[in-house]
KOLLO-700795 format. One line per 8 residues: number of its first residue (from 1); their letters; for each residue z, y, x of N, C-alpha, C. Coordinates in pm, whole numbers. Example, Ala and Ser with C-alpha at 12.3 -4.5 7.8 and 13.67 -1.06 7.14 Angstrom:
KOLLO-700795
1> AS> 780,-569,1319,780,-450,1230,780,-330,1320 | 708,-225,1285,714,-106,1367,787,3,1290
end
This chain:
KOLLO-700795
1> VNLVFNFF> -1360,683,280,-1411,802,127,-1261,929,147 | -1139,844,150,-1027,959,167,-980,1022,285 | -1074,918,374,-1041,1042,497,-1138,1122,549 | -1238,1107,500,-1298,1200,501,-1329,1332,426 | -1197,1327,268,-1170,1446,279,-1038,1457,351 | -972,1373,388,-875,1452,476,-906,1499,584 | -1031,1523,657,-1021,1573,799,-1048,1684,751 | -1120,1720,609,-1105,1922,570,-1009,1969,522
9> IPSASGKA> -922,1867,433,-835,1914,332,-675,1834,373 | -620,1885,456,-501,1796,512,-402,1816,381 | -419,1887,282,-328,1875,235,-333,1800,93 | -232,1690,79,-233,1603,-31,-234,1620,-162 | -207,1778,-204,-165,1765,-341,-309,1833,-338 | -389,1930,-255,-520,1956,-304,-615,1903,-265 | -589,1788,-181,-702,1651,-196,-706,1599,-307 | -604,1597,-395,-592,1505,-512,-596,1571,-598
17> AIVMPLMA> -615,1708,-644,-698,1781,-735,-856,1751,-717 | -931,1722,-603,-1075,1717,-606,-1095,1545,-578 | -1027,1471,-508,-1035,1313,-539,-1019,1250,-579 | -912,1265,-699,-823,1190,-820,-913,1247,-924 | -1006,1291,-973,-1098,1322,-1093,-1278,1201,-1033 | -1284,1173,-944,-1349,1115,-871,-1349,954,-905 | -1205,971,-815,-1115,825,-786,-1094,734,-927 | -1059,825,-1041,-958,754,-1152,-1076,699,-1268
25> PFADVVGL> -1224,775,-1279,-1330,725,-1393,-1403,601,-1271 | -1385,603,-1169,-1453,482,-1064,-1364,404,-1109 | -1245,437,-1092,-1109,286,-1100,-1188,210,-1285 | -1232,324,-1350,-1240,278,-1515,-1299,166,-1488 | -1453,247,-1419,-1587,174,-1417,-1534,44,-1387 | -1489,-1,-1249,-1477,-95,-1205,-1375,-209,-1249 | -1307,-160,-1347,-1193,-216,-1403,-1092,-230,-1339 | -1034,-195,-1255,-862,-129,-1232,-835,-46,-1275
33> TRQVSVLA> -722,-33,-1283,-594,42,-1356,-588,201,-1255 | -546,277,-1340,-565,421,-1277,-451,365,-1120 | -352,300,-1196,-234,333,-1132,-293,299,-961 | -380,151,-1005,-435,81,-869,-463,230,-770 | -583,313,-833,-640,421,-774,-538,500,-761 | -406,539,-765,-361,634,-714,-266,581,-607 | -261,451,-596,-201,386,-530,-225,393,-393 | -416,361,-410,-444,357,-317,-545,499,-266
41> YCLADGFG> -507,585,-317,-506,736,-257,-415,777,-185 | -301,722,-203,-143,729,-143,-177,687,-25 | -189,545,-11,-175,481,102,-293,518,222 | -391,607,156,-500,607,274,-481,792,297 | -395,839,195,-339,989,229,-287,993,380 | -139,879,338,-27,845,441,-72,868,550 | -178,693,536,-230,694,727,-309,773,790 | -391,828,687,-536,886,727,-398,1022,835
49> NTIIPTHA> -272,1044,756,-182,1183,802,-209,1142,1000 | -198,1000,1026,-138,974,1151,-243,1042,1251 | -389,1003,1239,-485,1020,1334,-592,1119,1283 | -557,1208,1201,-644,1341,1155,-626,1442,1274 | -706,1498,1348,-705,1583,1412,-701,1732,1358 | -714,1733,1256,-678,1865,1169,-560,1833,1111 | -460,1784,1097,-309,1760,1074,-263,1848,1115 | -184,1968,1096,-106,2085,1196,3,2028,1246
57> ILISSIAI> 55,1921,1134,176,1890,1169,200,1752,1296 | 92,1682,1306,72,1606,1390,59,1640,1518 | -61,1767,1528,-144,1822,1629,-30,1882,1663 | 83,1946,1618,209,2026,1652,298,1925,1699 | 334,1806,1651,413,1713,1702,431,1646,1838 | 270,1631,1858,207,1545,1977,208,1677,2102 | 208,1820,1979,197,1932,2153,360,1935,2188 | 414,1933,2111,558,1983,2174,607,1850,2224
65> AKVPFDKW> 589,1704,2209,616,1565,2272,551,1579,2397 | 431,1687,2429,383,1697,2556,273,1534,2577 | 223,1454,2455,126,1396,2454,-35,1410,2401 | -114,1413,2505,-250,1406,2511,-260,1328,2328 | -438,1362,2249,-446,1368,2136,-525,1202,2182 | -566,1178,2279,-618,1061,2283,-546,971,2354 | -399,1023,2412,-295,908,2455,-271,833,2341 | -243,1013,2204,-188,932,2131,-284,852,2041
73> LKFQIPLF> -384,899,2030,-492,790,1970,-494,677,2044 | -476,633,2167,-468,501,2189,-356,408,2151 | -241,518,2125,-110,403,2097,-135,425,1901 | -205,492,1858,-214,476,1721,-310,388,1643 | -403,389,1657,-522,293,1634,-509,168,1595 | -447,87,1710,-358,-34,1660,-270,-22,1544 | -181,66,1475,-123,73,1443,-191,106,1287 | -304,232,1293,-351,236,1181,-428,121,1144
81> LIWTLMAF> -485,33,1208,-564,-86,1143,-465,-196,1080 | -325,-219,1165,-234,-308,1113,-181,-227,937 | -184,-117,980,-139,-43,862,-275,-66,719 | -355,-49,786,-498,-83,701,-490,-216,653 | -461,-328,708,-496,-427,674,-349,-503,560 | -252,-398,541,-117,-385,494,-210,-366,358 | -212,-274,380,-296,-140,232,-372,-213,171 | -428,-300,256,-543,-410,123,-514,-498,65
89> AALAISVL> -369,-562,157,-297,-685,75,-258,-645,-33 | -142,-508,-24,-82,-427,-141,-147,-437,-245 | -269,-307,-188,-372,-346,-295,-438,-476,-387 | -443,-575,-322,-511,-700,-390,-416,-741,-474 | -267,-753,-400,-106,-768,-502,-85,-690,-579 | -160,-573,-593,-140,-456,-756,-236,-553,-842 | -338,-564,-780,-458,-628,-880,-441,-708,-934 | -391,-843,-870,-345,-980,-936,-224,-944,-957
97> IGFA> -174,-897,-977,-48,-842,-1085,-35,-795,-1211 | -169,-702,-1221,-150,-614,-1327,-85,-488,-1309 | -120,-437,-1174,14,-303,-1181,-56,-182,-1294 | 29,-163,-1357,-16,-71,-1399,111,3,-1550
end
Protein backbone atom coordinates (compact mmCIF):
# COMPACT_ATOMS: atom_id res chain seq x y z
CA VAL A 1 0.00 0.00 0.00
CA ASN A 2 2.77 2.38 0.91
CA LEU A 3 4.53 1.85 -2.42
CA VAL A 4 1.42 3.03 -4.25
CA PHE A 5 1.34 6.23 -2.20
CA ASN A 6 5.11 6.54 -2.62
CA PHE A 7 4.64 6.82 -6.38
CA PHE A 8 2.37 9.87 -6.05
CA ILE A 9 3.72 11.44 -2.84
CA PRO A 10 7.52 11.17 -2.54
CA SER A 11 7.60 13.28 0.64
CA ALA A 12 7.87 11.05 3.73
CA SER A 13 6.14 13.52 6.04
CA GLY A 14 3.39 14.27 3.54
CA LYS A 15 2.79 10.59 2.96
CA ALA A 16 2.77 9.93 6.72
CA ALA A 17 0.04 12.53 7.13
CA ILE A 18 -2.11 10.60 4.67
CA VAL A 19 -1.15 6.97 5.40
CA MET A 20 -0.75 6.85 9.18
CA PRO A 21 -4.38 7.79 9.98
CA LEU A 22 -5.27 4.63 8.04
CA MET A 23 -2.48 2.36 9.28
CA ALA A 24 -2.69 3.10 13.01
CA PRO A 25 -6.37 2.13 13.46
CA PHE A 26 -5.85 -0.86 11.17
CA ALA A 27 -2.97 -2.00 13.40
CA ASP A 28 -5.25 -1.63 16.43
CA VAL A 29 -7.94 -3.76 14.76
CA VAL A 30 -5.56 -6.60 13.88
CA GLY A 31 -3.87 -6.52 17.28
CA LEU A 32 -0.54 -4.92 16.40
CA THR A 33 1.04 -2.06 18.29
CA ARG A 34 1.21 1.35 16.69
CA GLN A 35 4.99 1.18 16.92
CA VAL A 36 4.94 -1.82 14.59
CA SER A 37 2.77 0.08 12.12
CA VAL A 38 5.20 3.02 12.20
CA LEU A 39 8.12 0.63 11.69
CA ALA A 40 6.33 -0.91 8.70
CA TYR A 41 5.72 2.58 7.29
CA CYS A 42 9.36 3.62 7.71
CA LEU A 43 10.72 0.46 6.12
CA ALA A 44 8.36 0.65 3.15
CA ASP A 45 9.05 4.35 2.63
CA GLY A 46 12.81 4.01 2.73
CA PHE A 47 13.08 0.97 0.50
CA GLY A 48 10.46 2.25 -1.93
CA ASN A 49 12.47 5.39 -2.58
CA THR A 50 15.12 3.29 -4.33
CA ILE A 51 12.83 2.12 -7.16
CA ILE A 52 10.12 4.78 -7.57
CA PRO A 53 10.66 6.77 -10.80
CA THR A 54 8.89 9.86 -9.43
CA HIS A 55 11.43 10.32 -6.64
CA ALA A 56 13.40 13.42 -7.67
CA ILE A 57 16.57 12.64 -5.72
CA LEU A 58 16.78 9.14 -7.19
CA ILE A 59 16.26 10.30 -10.76
CA SER A 60 18.66 13.24 -10.45
CA SER A 61 21.32 11.05 -8.82
CA ILE A 62 21.24 8.37 -11.49
CA ALA A 63 21.13 11.08 -14.18
CA ILE A 64 24.27 12.70 -12.78
CA ALA A 65 25.92 9.27 -12.72
CA LYS A 66 24.72 8.71 -16.31
CA VAL A 67 23.00 5.45 -15.39
CA PRO A 68 19.80 4.69 -17.35
CA PHE A 69 16.77 3.98 -15.17
CA ASP A 70 16.23 0.51 -16.67
CA LYS A 71 19.83 -0.42 -15.85
CA TRP A 72 19.33 0.95 -12.33
CA LEU A 73 16.21 -1.18 -11.89
CA LYS A 74 18.03 -4.33 -13.02
CA PHE A 75 20.60 -3.63 -10.32
CA GLN A 76 18.17 -2.46 -7.64
CA ILE A 77 15.29 -4.97 -7.87
CA PRO A 78 17.27 -7.89 -6.38
CA LEU A 79 18.45 -5.65 -3.54
CA PHE A 80 14.92 -4.38 -3.02
CA LEU A 81 13.63 -7.95 -2.73
CA ILE A 82 16.37 -8.87 -0.23
CA TRP A 83 15.63 -5.75 1.82
CA THR A 84 11.91 -6.55 1.71
CA LEU A 85 12.55 -10.03 3.10
CA MET A 86 14.73 -8.50 5.81
CA ALA A 87 11.97 -6.00 6.59
CA PHE A 88 9.44 -8.83 6.93
CA ALA A 89 11.83 -10.55 9.34
CA ALA A 90 12.29 -7.35 11.34
CA LEU A 91 8.53 -6.85 11.52
CA ALA A 92 7.96 -10.46 12.57
CA ILE A 93 10.58 -10.14 15.31
CA SER A 94 9.08 -6.86 16.49
CA VAL A 95 5.66 -8.49 16.76
CA LEU A 96 7.07 -11.52 18.59
CA ILE A 97 8.93 -9.43 21.16
CA GLY A 98 5.95 -7.11 21.65
CA PHE A 99 7.64 -3.99 20.28
CA ALA A 100 5.89 -1.11 22.01
